[in-house]
N, C-alpha and C positions, 0 to 999 in steps of 0.2 A: 566425490559425492558432496552434496550440500550439507551444511551443518545446522541450518536454521530454517524455520518457517516464521514469517512475520505477517500478521493480519493487521490491516490498517483501515480505519474509517476516518476520512478527512471531512471536516465540517468547516468550510470557509464562511466567514461573515461577509455579507454583501452590503455595499454602501446604501442602497435604497431598497433592500428587501427583495432583490431579484431572485429568481430561481437559481439554486445552487448546482443543478444538474450540469449545465455547461462547464462549470468549474470542475466538478468531479470528473467529467469526461476528459478534461485536460490533465488532471492528476493521473488518471489511468493511462493517458498517452505518455506521461513521464515514465511510468512503469514499463510500458510497451517498448519505448526507446532504449531502456536499460538492457534489454535482452534476457532478463531473468524469467524463469518459469513463473507463471502467475495464474490465478483463477479469480474472476469477478463473481461475487455472490450478492445476494440481495442487500445486505447491510455493510459489507466490508469486502476488501480484496486481499487475498492471501498470496504471498510471494515465497519463493523457495530459493535459497542461496546462502552465501556467507554473511554472517551477522553484520559485520562492518559495512558491507556493500548494501545490505537491505536498509540499514539506518541512513546511509548516504542517500538512497533513493527517497526515503521519507523526507529528508531535509530538502531535496530538490523539489519534491511535491509541494512542500510548504512555501518555498521560494517562488514557485510558479504561481501559486494562488495570490501572493502579494503582487507579483508582476502583472497579474490580470486585474488588479484593483481591489483585492480583498484587504481590508485594513487589519484583520487578524484571522487566525486559523486555529481550530482545535483538531488535534490528531489523536485518536484513540488507537492504541497499539497493543497487540498481544504477541508474545514471542515464545517459540519453542526452540531451545538450543540443545543440541546433542552432538558432541565432538565426534561421535561414531557415525553420525549421519541422521538426517531428518528428511522426510519427503511427505508431500500431501497424499500421494497414492498409498504409501505404507500406513500412514496414520488413519486413513479412512477406508482401507480395503475391506474390512469386515462389514461395512454398510452397503457394499455393492453386490 
């Protein structure tokens, strides 16, 4: 069972003020390629997995933004860590 939830909002700076959505789409592709369970929401994406793996994915997301031409990136992160287990479904079940 996963021990962590990590929500990330990635905000890449663009060289000429271009739309950031294509960059964000690429960041989400990094998550998709990682194979972790995730959910895209309006302002952030939440991932479920092991804490070190999730931080590694965030690192890869930032590297991808630079690779695409972003001179700098802001990543806002929220983390839930529970060694006994953490899941998006369990955390939000009372709201369904």
